[in-house]
ROSE-4610 file (N, C-alpha, C; in Angstrom, 1 decimal, always signed):
// ROSE-4610
residu = [M/M/M/K/K/K/K/K/K/I/I/I/N/N/N/I/I/I/L/L/L/T/T/T/G/G/G/A/A/A/G/G/G/I/I/I/S/S/S/A/A/A/E/E/E/S/S/S/G/G/G/I/I/I/Q/Q/Q/T/T/T/F/F/F/R/R/R/G/G/G/S/S/S/N/N/N/G/G/G/L/L/L/W/W/W/E/E/E/G/G/G/Y/Y/Y/D/D/D/I/I/I/M/M/M/E/E/E/V/V/V/A/A/A/S/S/S/L/L/L/E/E/E/G/G/G/F/F/F/K/K/K/R/R/R/N/N/N/P/P/P/E/E/E/L/L/L/V/V/V/L/L/L/D/D/D/F/F/F/Y/Y/Y/N/N/N/K/K/K/R/R/R/R/R/R/Q/Q/Q/Q/Q/Q/L/L/L/L/L/L/T/T/T/A/A/A/K/K/K/P/P/P/N/N/N/K/K/K/A/A/A/H/H/H/F/F/F/N/N/N/L/L/L/A/A/A/D/D/D/L/L/L/E/E/E/K/K/K/Q/Q/Q/F/F/F/N/N/N/V/V/V/Q/Q/Q/I/I/I/I/I/I/T/T/T/Q/Q/Q/N/N/N/V/V/V/D/D/D/D/D/D/L/L/L/H/H/H/E/E/E/R/R/R/A/A/A/G/G/G/S/S/S/K/K/K/N/N/N/V/V/V/L/L/L/H/H/H/L/L/L/H/H/H/G/G/G/E/E/E/L/L/L/L/L/L/K/K/K/A/A/A/R/R/R/S/S/S/S/S/S/V/V/V/N/N/N/E/E/E/N/N/N/L/L/L/I/I/I/Y/Y/Y/T/T/T/W/W/W/H/H/H/K/K/K/D/D/D/L/L/L/K/K/K/I/I/I/G/G/G/D/D/D/L/L/L/C/C/C/E/E/E/K/K/K/K/K/K/S/S/S/Q/Q/Q/L/L/L/R/R/R/P/P/P/H/H/H/I/I/I/V/V/V/W/W/W/F/F/F/G/G/G/E/E/E/Q/Q/Q/V/V/V/P/P/P/M/M/M/I/I/I/E/E/E/K/K/K/A/A/A/I/I/I/D/D/D/Y/Y/Y/V/V/V/A/A/A/A/A/A/S/S/S/D/D/D/V/V/V/F/F/F/V/V/V/I/I/I/I/I/I/G/G/G/T/T/T/S/S/S/L/L/L/Q/Q/Q/V/V/V/Y/Y/Y/P/P/P/A/A/A/S/S/S/G/G/G/L/L/L/M/M/M/Q/Q/Q/Y/Y/Y/V/V/V/H/H/H/P/P/P/K/K/K/T/T/T/P/P/P/I/I/I/F/F/F/L/L/L/I/I/I/D/D/D/P/P/P/N/N/N/P/P/P/T/T/T/I/I/I/T/T/T/E/E/E/K/K/K/Q/Q/Q/F/F/F/D/D/D/N/N/N/L/L/L/T/T/T/I/I/I/I/I/I/K/K/K/E/E/E/N/N/N/A/A/A/T/T/T/T/T/T/G/G/G/T/T/T/Q/Q/Q/I/I/I/L/L/L/K/K/K/K/K/K/L/L/L/L/L/L/K/K/K/N/N/N/L/L/L]
num = [1/1/1/2/2/2/3/3/3/4/4/4/5/5/5/6/6/6/7/7/7/8/8/8/9/9/9/10/10/10/11/11/11/12/12/12/13/13/13/14/14/14/15/15/15/16/16/16/17/17/17/18/18/18/19/19/19/20/20/20/21/21/21/22/22/22/23/23/23/24/24/24/25/25/25/26/26/26/27/27/27/28/28/28/29/29/29/30/30/30/31/31/31/32/32/32/33/33/33/34/34/34/35/35/35/36/36/36/37/37/37/38/38/38/39/39/39/40/40/40/41/41/41/42/42/42/43/43/43/44/44/44/45/45/45/46/46/46/47/47/47/48/48/48/49/49/49/50/50/50/51/51/51/52/52/52/53/53/53/54/54/54/55/55/55/56/56/56/57/57/57/58/58/58/59/59/59/60/60/60/61/61/61/62/62/62/63/63/63/64/64/64/65/65/65/66/66/66/67/67/67/68/68/68/69/69/69/70/70/70/71/71/71/72/72/72/73/73/73/74/74/74/75/75/75/76/76/76/77/77/77/78/78/78/79/79/79/80/80/80/81/81/81/82/82/82/83/83/83/84/84/84/85/85/85/86/86/86/87/87/87/88/88/88/89/89/89/90/90/90/91/91/91/92/92/92/93/93/93/94/94/94/95/95/95/96/96/96/97/97/97/98/98/98/99/99/99/100/100/100/101/101/101/102/102/102/103/103/103/104/104/104/105/105/105/106/106/106/107/107/107/108/108/108/109/109/109/110/110/110/111/111/111/112/112/112/113/113/113/114/114/114/115/115/115/116/116/116/117/117/117/118/118/118/119/119/119/120/120/120/121/121/121/122/122/122/123/123/123/124/124/124/125/125/125/126/126/126/127/127/127/128/128/128/129/129/129/130/130/130/131/131/131/132/132/132/133/133/133/134/134/134/135/135/135/136/136/136/137/137/137/138/138/138/139/139/139/140/140/140/141/141/141/142/142/142/143/143/143/144/144/144/145/145/145/146/146/146/147/147/147/148/148/148/149/149/149/150/150/150/151/151/151/152/152/152/153/153/153/154/154/154/155/155/155/156/156/156/157/157/157/158/158/158/159/159/159/160/160/160/161/161/161/162/162/162/163/163/163/164/164/164/165/165/165/166/166/166/167/167/167/168/168/168/169/169/169/170/170/170/171/171/171/172/172/172/173/173/173/174/174/174/175/175/175/176/176/176/177/177/177/178/178/178/179/179/179/180/180/180/181/181/181/182/182/182/183/183/183/184/184/184/185/185/185/186/186/186/187/187/187/188/188/188/189/189/189/190/190/190/191/191/191/192/192/192/193/193/193/194/194/194/195/195/195/196/196/196/197/197/197/198/198/198/199/199/199/200/200/200/201/201/201/202/202/202/203/203/203/204/204/204/205/205/205/206/206/206/207/207/207/208/208/208/209/209/209/210/210/210/211/211/211/212/212/212/213/213/213/214/214/214/215/215/215/216/216/216/217/217/217/218/218/218/219/219/219/220/220/220/221/221/221/222/222/222/223/223/223/224/224/224/225/225/225/226/226/226/227/227/227/228/228/228]
x = [+27.4/+28.6/+28.2/+29.1/+29.1/+28.7/+27.8/+27.7/+28.4/+29.4/+30.3/+29.8/+29.6/+29.0/+30.0/+30.5/+31.7/+31.3/+31.6/+31.4/+32.7/+32.7/+34.0/+33.7/+34.8/+34.6/+36.0/+36.2/+37.3/+38.6/+38.9/+40.2/+40.7/+39.7/+40.0/+40.5/+39.8/+40.3/+41.3/+41.8/+42.7/+44.2/+44.4/+45.7/+45.5/+44.5/+44.4/+44.5/+44.9/+44.8/+43.6/+42.7/+41.3/+41.3/+41.0/+41.2/+40.1/+40.4/+39.5/+38.3/+37.1/+36.1/+36.3/+36.8/+36.9/+37.9/+38.5/+39.3/+38.6/+39.4/+38.7/+38.4/+38.8/+38.6/+37.4/+36.7/+35.3/+35.4/+36.8/+37.0/+37.3/+36.8/+37.2/+37.9/+39.3/+40.1/+40.0/+39.9/+39.7/+38.5/+37.5/+36.1/+35.4/+34.5/+33.5/+32.4/+32.4/+31.6/+30.2/+29.6/+28.1/+27.9/+29.0/+28.8/+28.8/+29.4/+29.5/+28.7/+28.5/+27.7/+26.2/+25.5/+24.1/+23.4/+22.1/+21.1/+21.1/+21.1/+21.2/+22.5/+23.5/+24.7/+24.7/+23.9/+23.8/+22.7/+21.9/+20.8/+21.6/+22.4/+23.1/+24.2/+24.8/+26.0/+26.1/+25.2/+25.3/+26.5/+27.1/+28.4/+29.7/+29.7/+30.8/+30.4/+29.3/+29.2/+29.4/+29.0/+29.3/+30.5/+31.3/+33.0/+33.5/+33.2/+33.9/+33.5/+32.6/+32.2/+32.8/+32.9/+33.6/+35.1/+35.8/+37.1/+37.5/+36.3/+36.4/+36.4/+35.5/+35.1/+36.3/+37.0/+38.3/+39.2/+39.4/+40.3/+39.9/+38.9/+38.3/+38.6/+38.6/+38.7/+40.2/+41.0/+42.5/+43.0/+42.1/+42.6/+42.4/+43.0/+42.9/+42.5/+41.9/+41.8/+43.0/+43.2/+44.2/+44.3/+45.3/+45.3/+44.0/+43.7/+42.6/+41.2/+41.0/+39.7/+39.8/+41.1/+41.1/+41.2/+41.6/+41.4/+39.9/+39.1/+37.8/+37.0/+37.3/+36.9/+37.1/+38.6/+38.7/+38.2/+37.6/+36.7/+35.6/+35.1/+33.9/+34.0/+35.4/+35.7/+35.2/+35.2/+34.9/+33.6/+33.2/+32.2/+31.0/+29.9/+28.9/+29.2/+29.6/+30.5/+29.4/+28.9/+28.2/+28.9/+29.2/+30.1/+28.8/+29.1/+28.0/+29.1/+29.1/+30.3/+29.7/+30.4/+30.0/+30.8/+31.6/+32.3/+31.5/+31.8/+31.2/+32.0/+33.1/+34.0/+33.3/+33.9/+33.6/+34.6/+35.6/+36.9/+36.5/+35.5/+35.2/+34.7/+33.9/+33.3/+34.7/+35.4/+36.5/+37.5/+37.5/+38.5/+37.8/+36.4/+35.8/+34.6/+34.4/+33.1/+32.0/+31.0/+29.9/+28.6/+28.7/+27.6/+28.1/+27.6/+28.2/+26.9/+26.7/+25.7/+26.4/+25.9/+26.6/+25.5/+25.9/+24.9/+25.1/+25.8/+25.8/+26.0/+25.5/+25.5/+26.6/+26.7/+27.9/+28.2/+29.6/+30.2/+29.9/+29.9/+30.0/+28.5/+27.5/+26.2/+25.8/+24.4/+23.9/+22.4/+21.7/+20.1/+19.5/+18.3/+17.4/+17.2/+17.2/+16.9/+15.3/+14.4/+13.0/+12.7/+13.2/+12.9/+14.2/+14.3/+15.5/+15.6/+14.5/+14.5/+15.1/+15.3/+16.1/+17.3/+18.2/+19.4/+20.1/+21.3/+22.0/+23.7/+24.1/+25.6/+26.3/+27.2/+28.0/+29.4/+30.2/+31.7/+32.3/+31.6/+32.3/+31.7/+32.2/+31.7/+30.3/+29.8/+28.2/+28.3/+27.4/+27.4/+25.9/+25.9/+24.6/+24.0/+22.8/+22.3/+22.2/+23.0/+22.6/+21.3/+20.3/+19.0/+18.8/+17.9/+17.1/+15.9/+15.2/+14.2/+13.0/+13.0/+12.0/+12.2/+13.6/+13.9/+14.4/+14.7/+15.3/+16.8/+17.6/+19.0/+19.5/+20.2/+21.0/+22.0/+22.0/+22.9/+23.5/+24.7/+25.5/+24.6/+25.0/+23.9/+24.8/+24.7/+25.4/+24.3/+24.3/+23.5/+24.1/+23.7/+24.1/+23.6/+24.4/+23.8/+22.6/+21.7/+20.4/+19.4/+19.8/+19.0/+19.0/+17.8/+17.5/+18.5/+18.9/+19.9/+19.0/+18.6/+17.5/+18.0/+19.4/+19.8/+20.1/+19.8/+20.0/+19.3/+18.1/+17.2/+17.7/+18.1/+18.6/+20.0/+20.7/+22.1/+21.7/+20.8/+20.4/+20.0/+19.1/+18.9/+20.3/+21.0/+22.3/+23.0/+23.3/+24.0/+23.3/+22.1/+21.4/+21.6/+21.7/+21.9/+23.2/+24.3/+25.8/+26.2/+27.0/+27.7/+29.0/+29.5/+30.7/+30.6/+30.8/+30.8/+32.1/+32.5/+33.8/+33.6/+34.4/+34.5/+35.9/+36.1/+37.2/+37.3/+38.3/+38.5/+37.5/+36.8/+35.7/+35.8/+35.3/+35.8/+34.5/+33.4/+32.0/+31.6/+31.6/+31.2/+30.2/+29.9/+29.0/+27.6/+26.6/+25.4/+24.6/+23.7/+23.2/+24.3/+25.3/+26.1/+26.8/+27.1/+27.6/+26.8/+25.3/+24.4/+24.4/+24.8/+24.8/+25.3/+26.3/+26.8/+25.7/+24.9/+23.8/+23.0/+22.9/+22.1/+23.0/+24.0/+24.9/+24.4/+24.3/+24.0/+25.0/+24.5/+25.7/+26.6/+26.5/+27.4/+28.1/+27.8/+28.5/+29.8/+31.0/+32.2/+32.3/+32.9/+33.1/+34.6/+35.2/+36.5/+36.5/+37.6/+37.5/+39.0/+39.2/+40.6/+40.6/+41.6/+41.9/+43.2/+44.0/+45.5/+45.3/+44.2/+43.6/+42.3/+41.8/+40.5/+39.9/+38.6/+38.1/+37.1/+37.1/+36.3/+37.4/+37.2/+38.0/+37.4/+38.2/+37.7/+36.7/+37.2/+36.4/+35.0/+34.6/+33.2/+32.5/+33.0/+32.3/+33.0/+32.4/+32.8/+33.4/+32.8/+32.9/+33.8/+34.4/+35.2/+36.7/+37.3/+38.8/+39.3/+40.2/+40.7/+42.0/+42.2/+43.4/+44.1/+45.0/+45.5/+46.5/+45.9/+46.8/+46.0/+46.5/+45.9/+45.2/+44.5/+43.3/+44.1/+45.3/+45.8/+46.4/+47.2/+47.8/+46.5/+45.7/+44.6/+43.7/+43.6/+42.6/+43.4/+44.8/+45.7/+45.5/+45.5/+45.5/+44.0/+43.1/+41.6/+41.6/+41.9/+41.8/+42.2/+43.4/+44.0/+43.0/+42.5/+41.7/+40.5/+39.9/+38.5/+38.7/+39.8/+40.0/+39.7/+40.0/+39.9/+38.6/+37.6/+36.4/+35.3]
y = [+0.4/+0.9/+2.6/+3.5/+4.8/+5.1/+6.0/+6.4/+7.2/+7.0/+7.9/+8.4/+9.6/+9.9/+10.8/+10.4/+11.1/+11.8/+13.1/+13.9/+14.0/+13.4/+13.5/+14.3/+15.0/+15.8/+15.4/+16.4/+16.0/+15.7/+16.3/+16.1/+14.8/+13.9/+12.7/+11.8/+11.9/+11.4/+12.0/+13.2/+13.9/+13.1/+12.2/+11.5/+10.2/+10.0/+8.8/+9.4/+10.5/+11.2/+11.8/+11.6/+12.3/+13.8/+14.5/+15.8/+16.5/+17.6/+18.4/+19.1/+19.0/+19.7/+20.8/+21.9/+23.2/+24.0/+24.9/+26.2/+27.5/+28.2/+29.5/+30.4/+29.8/+30.5/+29.8/+29.0/+28.7/+27.5/+27.0/+25.9/+24.6/+23.7/+22.3/+21.3/+21.4/+20.7/+21.6/+22.8/+23.5/+23.7/+23.1/+23.1/+24.1/+25.0/+25.9/+24.9/+25.2/+24.2/+24.0/+25.3/+25.3/+24.5/+24.5/+23.6/+22.1/+21.7/+20.3/+19.7/+20.6/+20.4/+20.9/+21.1/+21.5/+21.2/+20.9/+20.4/+21.2/+22.6/+23.4/+23.1/+22.8/+22.5/+21.2/+20.3/+19.1/+19.1/+19.9/+20.2/+20.9/+21.8/+22.7/+21.7/+21.0/+20.2/+19.0/+17.9/+16.7/+15.8/+16.0/+15.2/+15.7/+17.3/+17.8/+17.2/+17.0/+16.7/+15.3/+14.3/+13.0/+12.6/+13.3/+13.2/+13.5/+14.4/+15.0/+14.0/+13.4/+12.2/+11.0/+10.9/+9.5/+9.7/+10.8/+11.1/+10.8/+11.4/+11.2/+9.6/+9.2/+7.7/+6.7/+7.1/+6.3/+6.5/+7.8/+8.0/+7.5/+7.3/+6.6/+5.1/+4.4/+2.9/+2.5/+3.7/+3.3/+3.9/+4.7/+5.0/+4.1/+4.3/+3.2/+4.1/+3.2/+4.0/+4.3/+5.3/+5.5/+5.2/+5.4/+5.2/+5.5/+7.0/+7.4/+6.7/+6.3/+5.5/+4.1/+3.4/+2.3/+2.5/+3.6/+4.0/+4.3/+4.8/+4.8/+3.7/+2.6/+1.5/+0.9/+0.8/+0.2/+0.5/+1.9/+2.3/+1.4/+0.6/+0.0/-1.1/-1.6/-2.7/-2.2/-1.0/-0.4/+0.2/+0.8/+1.7/+1.6/+2.2/+2.2/+3.3/+3.3/+4.3/+4.4/+5.6/+6.0/+7.1/+6.8/+7.6/+8.5/+9.8/+10.9/+11.6/+11.0/+11.8/+12.6/+13.9/+14.5/+14.0/+13.1/+12.5/+11.5/+11.5/+10.7/+9.3/+9.2/+8.1/+6.9/+5.8/+4.6/+4.1/+4.9/+4.4/+4.1/+4.8/+4.5/+2.8/+2.5/+1.1/+0.2/+0.7/-0.3/-0.4/+0.5/+0.2/-0.6/-0.7/-1.8/-1.0/+0.2/+0.8/+0.4/-0.1/-0.9/+0.3/+1.1/+2.3/+3.6/+3.7/+5.1/+5.6/+7.1/+7.7/+8.8/+8.7/+9.5/+10.8/+11.9/+13.1/+13.6/+13.4/+14.2/+13.2/+11.8/+10.9/+10.0/+9.0/+8.2/+8.1/+8.2/+8.3/+7.1/+6.0/+4.7/+4.1/+5.1/+4.7/+5.9/+5.4/+6.3/+6.0/+7.2/+7.2/+7.7/+7.4/+8.0/+9.5/+9.9/+11.6/+11.9/+10.7/+11.2/+10.6/+9.6/+9.0/+8.9/+9.5/+9.5/+8.2/+7.4/+6.1/+5.0/+5.3/+4.2/+4.5/+3.7/+3.9/+2.5/+2.7/+1.6/+1.6/+0.5/+0.2/+0.7/+1.6/+1.8/+2.1/+1.2/+1.3/+1.7/+1.7/+2.0/+3.4/+4.0/+5.2/+5.4/+6.5/+6.8/+7.5/+7.2/+7.9/+8.2/+9.2/+9.4/+8.2/+7.8/+6.8/+5.5/+6.0/+4.8/+5.3/+4.3/+4.7/+3.7/+4.4/+3.8/+2.8/+2.0/+1.1/+1.8/+3.1/+4.1/+4.7/+4.3/+4.9/+6.4/+6.8/+8.0/+7.9/+9.1/+9.2/+9.0/+8.2/+8.1/+9.3/+9.8/+10.6/+10.2/+10.9/+10.7/+10.5/+9.8/+9.8/+10.7/+11.9/+13.1/+14.2/+14.6/+15.7/+16.9/+17.7/+18.9/+20.0/+21.1/+22.4/+22.8/+23.4/+23.5/+22.5/+21.1/+20.0/+19.6/+19.2/+18.8/+17.7/+17.6/+16.5/+15.5/+14.4/+13.5/+12.8/+12.7/+12.0/+13.0/+14.4/+15.1/+15.0/+14.6/+14.3/+13.4/+12.3/+11.1/+11.4/+12.3/+12.8/+13.5/+14.2/+15.1/+14.4/+13.3/+12.3/+11.9/+11.2/+10.5/+11.4/+12.7/+13.6/+14.0/+14.2/+14.6/+13.5/+12.2/+11.0/+10.5/+11.4/+11.2/+11.3/+10.2/+10.5/+11.3/+11.0/+11.8/+12.1/+13.3/+13.7/+14.3/+13.7/+13.9/+14.5/+15.6/+16.2/+16.2/+15.6/+15.5/+15.7/+16.8/+17.1/+17.7/+18.6/+19.4/+20.9/+21.8/+23.2/+23.6/+22.9/+23.3/+24.6/+24.6/+25.9/+25.5/+24.1/+23.7/+23.4/+24.2/+23.9/+22.8/+21.8/+21.9/+21.0/+20.7/+19.7/+20.6/+21.9/+22.9/+23.1/+23.0/+23.1/+22.0/+20.9/+19.7/+20.0/+20.7/+21.1/+21.6/+22.4/+22.8/+21.7/+20.7/+19.6/+18.6/+19.1/+18.2/+18.7/+18.0/+18.2/+18.9/+20.0/+20.9/+20.3/+19.2/+18.5/+17.3/+17.2/+16.2/+16.4/+15.8/+16.0/+16.1/+17.3/+17.2/+17.4/+16.6/+16.5/+17.0/+18.0/+18.6/+18.3/+17.4/+17.1/+18.0/+18.9/+19.9/+20.5/+20.6/+21.2/+22.9/+23.2/+24.7/+24.7/+24.8/+24.8/+26.2/+26.2/+27.4/+27.9/+27.0/+27.4/+27.1/+27.8/+27.8/+27.1/+26.6/+26.1/+27.2/+28.4/+29.4/+29.4/+28.8/+28.9/+28.1/+26.9/+25.7/+25.2/+25.1/+24.6/+23.1/+22.5/+20.9/+20.5/+21.4/+21.3/+21.0/+19.9/+19.7/+19.7/+20.8/+20.6/+19.9/+19.1/+18.3/+18.8/+19.6/+20.5/+19.7/+18.5/+17.7/+17.0/+16.5/+15.8/+14.9/+14.2/+13.1/+11.7/+11.5/+10.3/+10.4/+11.4/+11.7/+11.9/+12.7/+13.2/+12.1/+10.9/+10.0/+8.9/+9.0/+8.1/+8.8/+10.1/+10.8/+10.6/+10.8/+10.8/+9.3/+8.2/+6.6/+6.8/+7.5/+7.6/+8.4/+9.4/+10.3/+9.8/+8.9/+8.2/+7.2/+6.6/+5.6/+5.9/+7.5/+8.1/+8.6/+8.6/+9.1/+8.1]
z = [-2.1/-2.9/-3.1/-3.2/-3.4/-4.9/-5.1/-6.7/-7.2/-7.9/-8.6/-10.0/-10.1/-11.6/-12.2/-13.4/-13.9/-15.3/-15.5/-16.6/-17.4/-18.6/-19.4/-20.7/-20.9/-22.4/-23.0/-24.1/-25.1/-24.7/-23.6/-22.9/-22.6/-22.0/-21.8/-23.0/-24.0/-25.5/-26.2/-25.8/-26.5/-26.3/-25.2/-25.1/-26.0/-26.6/-27.6/-29.0/-29.2/-30.4/-31.1/-30.2/-30.8/-30.6/-31.8/-31.7/-30.8/-30.2/-29.2/-30.1/-29.7/-30.5/-31.2/-30.7/-31.3/-30.7/-31.4/-31.0/-30.7/-30.3/-30.2/-31.3/-32.4/-33.7/-34.4/-33.8/-34.4/-35.4/-35.5/-36.6/-35.8/-36.5/-36.2/-37.1/-36.9/-37.8/-39.4/-39.3/-40.5/-41.1/-40.4/-40.9/-40.1/-40.7/-40.1/-39.2/-37.9/-37.1/-37.5/-37.9/-38.2/-39.5/-40.4/-41.6/-41.4/-40.4/-40.2/-39.0/-38.3/-37.0/-36.7/-37.9/-37.8/-38.7/-38.5/-39.5/-40.7/-40.5/-41.7/-42.7/-41.9/-42.8/-43.7/-42.9/-43.5/-44.8/-44.6/-45.6/-46.8/-46.5/-47.6/-48.4/-47.7/-48.4/-47.7/-47.8/-47.1/-47.3/-48.5/-48.9/-48.0/-47.8/-47.0/-45.5/-45.0/-43.6/-43.5/-44.5/-44.3/-44.4/-45.3/-45.4/-44.3/-43.5/-42.3/-41.3/-41.0/-40.0/-40.4/-41.8/-42.3/-41.8/-41.9/-41.6/-40.0/-39.2/-37.8/-37.3/-38.0/-37.8/-38.1/-39.3/-39.7/-38.6/-38.0/-37.0/-35.7/-35.6/-34.1/-34.2/-35.4/-35.4/-35.5/-35.4/-35.3/-34.0/-33.1/-31.8/-30.8/-29.8/-28.5/-27.3/-26.3/-24.8/-24.5/-23.6/-22.8/-21.4/-20.6/-19.0/-18.3/-18.8/-18.0/-18.2/-19.4/-19.7/-18.8/-19.0/-18.2/-16.6/-16.0/-14.6/-14.1/-14.9/-14.8/-14.7/-15.8/-15.7/-14.3/-14.0/-12.7/-11.5/-11.4/-10.3/-10.0/-11.2/-10.9/-10.1/-9.8/-8.5/-7.6/-7.0/-5.8/-5.8/-6.9/-7.0/-7.7/-7.8/-8.5/-9.5/-10.7/-11.5/-12.7/-12.9/-14.2/-14.9/-16.3/-17.0/-17.9/-17.9/-18.6/-19.5/-20.9/-21.7/-22.7/-22.9/-24.1/-25.5/-25.2/-26.3/-27.2/-28.5/-29.5/-29.7/-29.1/-29.4/-28.3/-28.7/-27.9/-27.0/-26.7/-26.0/-24.3/-23.8/-22.5/-22.4/-23.5/-23.7/-23.7/-24.7/-25.2/-24.0/-22.9/-21.8/-20.7/-20.9/-20.2/-19.3/-19.3/-18.5/-19.0/-18.1/-18.5/-18.4/-17.8/-17.8/-18.6/-19.9/-20.4/-21.1/-20.7/-21.3/-22.2/-23.6/-24.4/-24.6/-24.2/-24.3/-25.8/-26.6/-27.9/-29.2/-28.7/-29.9/-29.9/-31.1/-31.0/-32.6/-32.7/-34.0/-34.7/-34.0/-34.7/-34.8/-34.9/-35.3/-36.4/-37.1/-37.8/-37.7/-38.0/-37.7/-38.9/-39.0/-40.1/-40.1/-41.2/-41.1/-40.9/-40.9/-40.6/-39.3/-38.7/-37.6/-36.4/-35.6/-34.8/-33.9/-33.9/-33.2/-33.9/-35.2/-36.3/-36.3/-35.5/-35.1/-35.7/-36.3/-36.7/-36.3/-36.0/-35.8/-37.2/-37.0/-38.5/-38.3/-39.0/-38.9/-40.1/-41.2/-42.4/-42.9/-44.0/-44.6/-44.7/-44.2/-44.6/-45.9/-46.8/-48.1/-48.4/-49.6/-49.9/-50.8/-50.4/-51.0/-49.9/-48.6/-47.5/-46.8/-46.8/-46.5/-45.4/-44.5/-43.4/-44.0/-43.2/-43.6/-44.2/-43.8/-44.5/-45.7/-46.2/-47.5/-47.4/-46.2/-45.8/-45.9/-46.1/-46.1/-44.6/-44.4/-43.0/-42.6/-41.6/-41.0/-40.0/-39.6/-38.5/-37.1/-36.2/-35.0/-33.9/-34.4/-33.6/-33.3/-32.1/-31.5/-32.1/-33.1/-33.6/-33.0/-33.3/-32.4/-33.1/-32.0/-32.3/-32.1/-32.0/-31.8/-30.1/-29.8/-28.4/-28.3/-26.7/-26.2/-25.6/-26.1/-25.6/-24.3/-24.0/-22.9/-21.5/-21.8/-20.7/-19.3/-19.7/-18.3/-17.4/-18.3/-17.5/-16.9/-17.6/-17.0/-15.7/-15.7/-14.4/-13.4/-13.6/-12.6/-12.0/-12.8/-12.3/-11.5/-11.8/-11.2/-9.8/-9.7/-8.6/-7.4/-8.0/-7.1/-6.7/-7.2/-7.0/-5.4/-5.0/-3.7/-4.1/-5.1/-5.7/-7.3/-7.5/-8.8/-9.5/-10.4/-11.2/-12.6/-12.8/-14.2/-14.8/-16.0/-16.5/-18.2/-18.2/-19.7/-20.6/-19.8/-20.1/-19.7/-20.5/-20.2/-19.6/-19.5/-19.0/-19.5/-20.8/-21.5/-22.7/-22.9/-23.9/-23.0/-23.5/-22.7/-23.6/-23.0/-21.7/-20.7/-21.0/-20.2/-19.2/-19.5/-18.5/-17.6/-17.4/-16.4/-15.4/-15.7/-14.8/-13.3/-13.2/-11.9/-10.9/-11.4/-10.6/-9.9/-10.6/-9.8/-8.8/-8.5/-7.7/-6.3/-5.3/-4.0/-3.3/-2.5/-2.0/-1.2/-0.4/+0.1/-0.5/-1.8/-2.4/-3.1/-2.6/-3.2/-4.7/-5.2/-6.7/-6.7/-7.7/-8.4/-9.7/-10.1/-11.4/-11.9/-13.0/-13.3/-14.7/-14.6/-15.9/-15.5/-16.5/-16.3/-16.3/-16.9/-17.0/-16.7/-15.5/-15.0/-15.3/-15.6/-15.8/-14.7/-13.5/-12.3/-11.1/-10.1/-8.8/-7.7/-6.6/-5.6/-4.6/-4.8/-4.1/-4.5/-5.8/-6.2/-5.7/-5.3/-4.9/-3.4/-2.5/-1.1/-0.9/-1.8/-2.1/-3.3/-3.8/-5.0/-4.8/-5.3/-5.3/-6.7/-7.2/-8.4/-8.5/-9.4/-9.8/-11.1/-10.9/-12.0/-12.9/-13.7/-14.4/-15.6/-16.5/-17.6/-17.0/-17.9/-17.6/-17.0/-17.7/-17.1/-15.8/-15.7/-14.3/-13.3/-13.8/-12.7/-12.2/-13.2/-12.8/-11.8/-11.9/-11.0/-9.6/-9.6/-8.3/-7.8/-8.4/-8.1/-7.4/-8.1/-7.4/-6.1/-5.8/-4.3/-3.5/-3.8/-3.2/-2.8/-3.5/-3.4/-2.5/-2.3/-1.1/+0.2/+0.5/+1.6/+2.0/+1.0/+1.3/+2.1]
């Protein structure tokens, strides 16, 4: 079976009502990104950060996977599919995708502030006083700005082994995920699904751009993959 590795970003979950990460003004739903998505911000005002992610978690628990998520899960009937996502939601899993690598963490998990390997499933509000087994405050299991992305090496290995590489709903502006394209073999077909792509087919000989939203684009993708 062909190995299809798919990099997804906020655009694929936007159709499920999940807010995209940030706008051009450096705000995320009215919050300064560095105040709610950095270790320094957490140290300055942990209540603010916990409240922010509690609201995101509550929103996620009411959201549902959309057709794009189900289309990708459906590809597993014909291909060896690996999802590499920048999203912290679980919509891929809920749609049925079995192989999902989260680059930036998972919203429905919490982890120790002193030991990043102490990770807990967490579906309720996270509050000051919620402690890990080492008696340290729990924090969101999110990769914040300035922190290492522990899954990036595994993602690179997946991308390098791709028979087909697909990009959906990401502007390719956030490092290190933005650098994954350089590991795609020069002859490997690349499909980009984005209504407003930031790259062009002239930049890559093997690139096909589908200028659609994720739902429509993944329907087109399924048809194109049958011809490979």
